[in-house]
PADREN-126381 format. One record per residue (C-alpha): residue number from 1; x, y, z. Coordinates in nm, 4 decimals, padded with zeros to 6 digits, always signed. Each point is the difference from the previous one (the first is absolute). Layout:
rec num = NUM | c1 = X | c2 = Y | c3 = Z
...
***
This chain:
rec num = 1 | c1 = +03.1022 | c2 = -02.7071 | c3 = +04.8550
rec num = 2 | c1 = +00.1515 | c2 = -00.0876 | c3 = +00.3349
rec num = 3 | c1 = +00.1435 | c2 = +00.3541 | c3 = +00.0333
rec num = 4 | c1 = -00.3411 | c2 = +00.1552 | c3 = -00.0676
rec num = 5 | c1 = -00.1595 | c2 = -00.2132 | c3 = +00.2751
rec num = 6 | c1 = +00.2689 | c2 = +00.1006 | c3 = +00.2489
rec num = 7 | c1 = -00.0400 | c2 = +00.3667 | c3 = -00.0940
rec num = 8 | c1 = -00.3775 | c2 = -00.0264 | c3 = +00.0328
rec num = 9 | c1 = +00.0274 | c2 = -00.1571 | c3 = +00.3461
rec num = 10 | c1 = +00.2488 | c2 = +00.2660 | c3 = +00.1091
rec num = 11 | c1 = -00.2298 | c2 = +00.2753 | c3 = -00.1268
rec num = 12 | c1 = -00.2984 | c2 = -00.1481 | c3 = +00.1880
rec num = 13 | c1 = +00.2055 | c2 = -00.0251 | c3 = +00.3185
rec num = 14 | c1 = +00.1194 | c2 = +00.3608 | c3 = -00.0288
rec num = 15 | c1 = -00.3505 | c2 = +00.1268 | c3 = -00.0724
rec num = 16 | c1 = -00.1533 | c2 = -00.1821 | c3 = +00.2959
rec num = 17 | c1 = +00.2770 | c2 = +00.1302 | c3 = +00.2287
rec num = 18 | c1 = -00.0569 | c2 = +00.3558 | c3 = -00.1172
rec num = 19 | c1 = -00.3754 | c2 = -00.0312 | c3 = +00.0462
rec num = 20 | c1 = +00.0336 | c2 = -00.1308 | c3 = +00.3552
rec num = 21 | c1 = +00.2346 | c2 = +00.2873 | c3 = +00.0904
rec num = 22 | c1 = -00.2475 | c2 = +00.2477 | c3 = -00.1428
rec num = 23 | c1 = -00.2796 | c2 = -00.1510 | c3 = +00.2108
rec num = 24 | c1 = +00.2191 | c2 = +00.0204 | c3 = +00.3135
rec num = 25 | c1 = +00.0796 | c2 = +00.3649 | c3 = -00.0772
rec num = 26 | c1 = -00.3693 | c2 = +00.0802 | c3 = -00.0417
rec num = 27 | c1 = -00.0809 | c2 = -00.1713 | c3 = +00.3312
rec num = 28 | c1 = +00.2797 | c2 = +00.1969 | c3 = +00.1702
rec num = 29 | c1 = -00.1394 | c2 = +00.3294 | c3 = -00.1345
rec num = 30 | c1 = -00.3491 | c2 = -00.0935 | c3 = +00.1189
rec num = 31 | c1 = +00.1313 | c2 = -00.0732 | c3 = +00.3490
rec num = 32 | c1 = +00.1739 | c2 = +00.3392 | c3 = +00.0072
rec num = 33 | c1 = -00.3322 | c2 = +00.1807 | c3 = -00.0400
rec num = 34 | c1 = -00.2058 | c2 = +00.0804 | c3 = +00.3083
rec num = 35 | c1 = -00.3759 | c2 = -00.0292 | c3 = -00.0361
rec num = 36 | c1 = -00.2464 | c2 = +00.1231 | c3 = +00.2599
rec num = 37 | c1 = -00.3639 | c2 = -00.0939 | c3 = -00.0535
rec num = 38 | c1 = -00.3244 | c2 = -00.0208 | c3 = +00.1880
rec num = 39 | c1 = -00.3454 | c2 = +00.1397 | c3 = +00.0518
rec num = 40 | c1 = -00.0774 | c2 = +00.3254 | c3 = +00.1740
rec num = 41 | c1 = -00.3252 | c2 = +00.1593 | c3 = +00.1102
rec num = 42 | c1 = -00.0698 | c2 = +00.3629 | c3 = +00.0786
rec num = 43 | c1 = -00.3373 | c2 = -00.0237 | c3 = +00.1691
rec num = 44 | c1 = +00.0548 | c2 = -00.2559 | c3 = +00.2722
rec num = 45 | c1 = +00.1039 | c2 = -00.0411 | c3 = +00.3609
rec num = 46 | c1 = +00.2913 | c2 = -00.2081 | c3 = +00.1240
rec num = 47 | c1 = +00.2475 | c2 = -00.1609 | c3 = -00.2387
rec num = 48 | c1 = -00.0844 | c2 = +00.1758 | c3 = -00.3260
rec num = 49 | c1 = +00.3176 | c2 = -00.0930 | c3 = -00.1886
rec num = 50 | c1 = +00.1378 | c2 = -00.3494 | c3 = -00.0295
rec num = 51 | c1 = +00.3195 | c2 = -00.0009 | c3 = -00.2023
rec num = 52 | c1 = +00.2716 | c2 = -00.2499 | c3 = -00.0879
rec num = 53 | c1 = +00.3543 | c2 = +00.0567 | c3 = -00.1219
rec num = 54 | c1 = +00.1917 | c2 = -00.2312 | c3 = -00.2306
rec num = 55 | c1 = +00.3672 | c2 = +00.0748 | c3 = +00.0521
rec num = 56 | c1 = +00.2764 | c2 = -00.2338 | c3 = -00.1090
rec num = 57 | c1 = -00.1114 | c2 = -00.3546 | c3 = +00.0730
rec num = 58 | c1 = -00.2376 | c2 = +00.0989 | c3 = +00.2801
rec num = 59 | c1 = -00.3550 | c2 = +00.1177 | c3 = +00.0531
rec num = 60 | c1 = -00.0769 | c2 = +00.2328 | c3 = +00.2920
rec num = 61 | c1 = -00.3322 | c2 = +00.1214 | c3 = +00.1350
rec num = 62 | c1 = -00.0571 | c2 = +00.3544 | c3 = +00.1164
rec num = 63 | c1 = +00.0683 | c2 = +00.0868 | c3 = +00.3616
rec num = 64 | c1 = -00.3329 | c2 = +00.1511 | c3 = +00.1024
rec num = 65 | c1 = -00.0679 | c2 = +00.2584 | c3 = -00.2711
rec num = 66 | c1 = -00.3526 | c2 = +00.1112 | c3 = +00.0879
rec num = 67 | c1 = -00.0422 | c2 = +00.2553 | c3 = -00.2774
rec num = 68 | c1 = +00.1977 | c2 = +00.0801 | c3 = -00.3103
rec num = 69 | c1 = +00.0985 | c2 = +00.3668 | c3 = -00.0056
rec num = 70 | c1 = +00.2048 | c2 = +00.2107 | c3 = -00.2406
rec num = 71 | c1 = +00.3741 | c2 = +00.0051 | c3 = +00.0671
rec num = 72 | c1 = -00.0428 | c2 = -00.2714 | c3 = +00.2625
rec num = 73 | c1 = +00.2897 | c2 = -00.2348 | c3 = +00.0728
rec num = 74 | c1 = -00.1318 | c2 = -00.3514 | c3 = -00.0427
rec num = 75 | c1 = +00.1201 | c2 = -00.2304 | c3 = +00.2773
rec num = 76 | c1 = +00.0164 | c2 = -00.3775 | c3 = -00.0347
rec num = 77 | c1 = +00.0656 | c2 = -00.2764 | c3 = +00.2491
rec num = 78 | c1 = +00.3605 | c2 = -00.1203 | c3 = +00.0215
rec num = 79 | c1 = -00.0932 | c2 = -00.3678 | c3 = -00.0122
rec num = 80 | c1 = -00.0957 | c2 = -00.1176 | c3 = -00.3490
rec num = 81 | c1 = -00.3079 | c2 = -00.2052 | c3 = -00.0751
rec num = 82 | c1 = +00.0330 | c2 = -00.3670 | c3 = -00.0912
rec num = 83 | c1 = +00.1642 | c2 = -00.1163 | c3 = -00.3217
rec num = 84 | c1 = -00.3443 | c2 = -00.1259 | c3 = -00.1100
rec num = 85 | c1 = -00.1389 | c2 = +00.3543 | c3 = +00.0310
rec num = 86 | c1 = +00.3045 | c2 = +00.1364 | c3 = -00.1824
rec num = 87 | c1 = -00.0489 | c2 = -00.2487 | c3 = -00.2850
rec num = 88 | c1 = -00.3658 | c2 = +00.1001 | c3 = -00.0242
rec num = 89 | c1 = +00.0815 | c2 = +00.3717 | c3 = -00.0231
rec num = 90 | c1 = +00.3210 | c2 = -00.0175 | c3 = -00.2076
rec num = 91 | c1 = -00.2022 | c2 = -00.0301 | c3 = -00.3214
rec num = 92 | c1 = -00.1118 | c2 = +00.3620 | c3 = +00.0494
rec num = 93 | c1 = +00.3579 | c2 = +00.1159 | c3 = -00.0414
rec num = 94 | c1 = +00.0920 | c2 = -00.2327 | c3 = -00.2853
rec num = 95 | c1 = -00.3210 | c2 = +00.0832 | c3 = -00.1925
rec num = 96 | c1 = +00.0061 | c2 = +00.3743 | c3 = +00.0731
rec num = 97 | c1 = -00.1634 | c2 = +00.1723 | c3 = -00.2988
rec num = 98 | c1 = +00.2310 | c2 = +00.2224 | c3 = -00.2019
rec num = 99 | c1 = -00.3031 | c2 = +00.2070 | c3 = -00.1040
rec num = 100 | c1 = -00.0505 | c2 = +00.1005 | c3 = +00.3643
rec num = 101 | c1 = +00.3566 | c2 = +00.1310 | c3 = +00.0309
rec num = 102 | c1 = -00.0518 | c2 = +00.2014 | c3 = -00.3187
rec num = 103 | c1 = -00.3395 | c2 = +00.1351 | c3 = +00.1115
rec num = 104 | c1 = +00.0412 | c2 = +00.3663 | c3 = +00.1031
rec num = 105 | c1 = -00.3012 | c2 = -00.0133 | c3 = +00.2353
rec num = 106 | c1 = +00.0429 | c2 = -00.0887 | c3 = +00.3664
rec num = 107 | c1 = -00.3761 | c2 = -00.0357 | c3 = +00.0568
rec num = 108 | c1 = -00.1759 | c2 = -00.2339 | c3 = -00.2389
rec num = 109 | c1 = -00.3766 | c2 = -00.0288 | c3 = +00.0185
rec num = 110 | c1 = -00.1701 | c2 = +00.1565 | c3 = +00.3017
rec num = 111 | c1 = +00.1338 | c2 = -00.1933 | c3 = +00.2996
rec num = 112 | c1 = -00.2075 | c2 = +00.0305 | c3 = +00.3156
rec num = 113 | c1 = -00.2504 | c2 = +00.2366 | c3 = -00.1644
rec num = 114 | c1 = -00.2916 | c2 = -00.2021 | c3 = +00.1340
rec num = 115 | c1 = +00.1727 | c2 = -00.1725 | c3 = +00.2918
rec num = 116 | c1 = +00.1328 | c2 = -00.2895 | c3 = -00.2098
rec num = 117 | c1 = +00.3629 | c2 = +00.0577 | c3 = +00.0957
rec num = 118 | c1 = +00.3009 | c2 = +00.0098 | c3 = -00.2253
rec num = 119 | c1 = +00.2903 | c2 = -00.2178 | c3 = -00.1059
rec num = 120 | c1 = +00.3327 | c2 = +00.1531 | c3 = +00.1024
rec num = 121 | c1 = +00.3051 | c2 = -00.0951 | c3 = -00.2049
rec num = 122 | c1 = +00.3519 | c2 = +00.1354 | c3 = +00.0394
rec num = 123 | c1 = +00.2879 | c2 = -00.1133 | c3 = -00.2203
rec num = 124 | c1 = +00.3673 | c2 = +00.0822 | c3 = +00.0547
rec num = 125 | c1 = +00.3071 | c2 = -00.1149 | c3 = -00.1846
rec num = 126 | c1 = +00.3199 | c2 = +00.1694 | c3 = -00.1127
rec num = 127 | c1 = -00.1848 | c2 = +00.2096 | c3 = -00.2597
rec num = 128 | c1 = -00.3613 | c2 = +00.0248 | c3 = +00.1158
rec num = 129 | c1 = -00.1546 | c2 = +00.1221 | c3 = +00.3243
rec num = 130 | c1 = -00.3755 | c2 = +00.0377 | c3 = -00.0474
rec num = 131 | c1 = -00.3306 | c2 = -00.0661 | c3 = +00.1721
rec num = 132 | c1 = -00.3571 | c2 = -00.0369 | c3 = -00.1187
rec num = 133 | c1 = -00.3487 | c2 = -00.0169 | c3 = +00.1454
rec num = 134 | c1 = -00.2264 | c2 = -00.2222 | c3 = -00.2082
rec num = 135 | c1 = -00.3738 | c2 = -00.0338 | c3 = +00.0237
rec num = 136 | c1 = -00.1128 | c2 = -00.3325 | c3 = +00.1488
rec num = 137 | c1 = -00.2860 | c2 = +00.0056 | c3 = -00.2515
rec num = 138 | c1 = +00.1766 | c2 = -00.1684 | c3 = -00.2921
rec num = 139 | c1 = -00.2464 | c2 = +00.1466 | c3 = -00.2514
rec num = 140 | c1 = +00.1323 | c2 = +00.3479 | c3 = +00.0867
rec num = 141 | c1 = +00.3548 | c2 = -00.0992 | c3 = -00.1042
rec num = 142 | c1 = +00.1493 | c2 = -00.0152 | c3 = -00.3476
rec num = 143 | c1 = -00.0510 | c2 = -00.3477 | c3 = -00.1400
rec num = 144 | c1 = +00.3739 | c2 = -00.0730 | c3 = -00.0102
rec num = 145 | c1 = +00.0345 | c2 = +00.0549 | c3 = +00.3789
rec num = 146 | c1 = -00.3018 | c2 = -00.2047 | c3 = +00.1086
rec num = 147 | c1 = +00.1690 | c2 = -00.3433 | c3 = +00.0156
rec num = 148 | c1 = +00.2874 | c2 = +00.1328 | c3 = +00.2121
rec num = 149 | c1 = -00.2297 | c2 = +00.1950 | c3 = +00.2350
rec num = 150 | c1 = -00.2170 | c2 = -00.3091 | c3 = +00.0397
rec num = 151 | c1 = +00.3097 | c2 = -00.2088 | c3 = +00.0800
rec num = 152 | c1 = +00.1085 | c2 = +00.2547 | c3 = +00.2642
rec num = 153 | c1 = -00.3443 | c2 = -00.0127 | c3 = +00.1621
rec num = 154 | c1 = -00.0088 | c2 = -00.3806 | c3 = +00.0019
rec num = 155 | c1 = +00.3514 | c2 = -00.0398 | c3 = +00.1414
rec num = 156 | c1 = -00.0671 | c2 = +00.2693 | c3 = +00.2611
rec num = 157 | c1 = -00.3166 | c2 = -00.1848 | c3 = +00.0998
rec num = 158 | c1 = +00.1881 | c2 = -00.3280 | c3 = +00.0428
rec num = 159 | c1 = +00.2742 | c2 = +00.1700 | c3 = +00.2053
rec num = 160 | c1 = -00.2484 | c2 = +00.1689 | c3 = +00.2358
rec num = 161 | c1 = -00.2164 | c2 = -00.3047 | c3 = +00.0749
***
């Protein structure tokens, strides 16, 4: 009986060690991905694109991107935002929806069709390099993307206040 208890304790210890390593590996993979997100508007004057970039353990804001244009190099400030802002935005990378990566469309809904703007999302890791424009009207999005799009909008709003 004593041997069974020792074996059970050893098995629990090994399992918990393996699970914590797996969690660390997942976190490391999430931090390797770069996520750019924000809201953009086509029919406006001034700063019509406000984007943020999660890269490594930092969050950067765009460096004066007035309009989002095809094939444009997105520039970001060299100084990262605060760790509080990073913590707020990091959930967007850790909760990134797999169904978005697998979606063949780059435009989902009808962003900016009636001057409502669009949600810009770009995701890059070792295997994926994609971008999407999502409608800000959540009803125009597939139901499985609505919670994530809403989270992007809310976090963007908090970061731009």
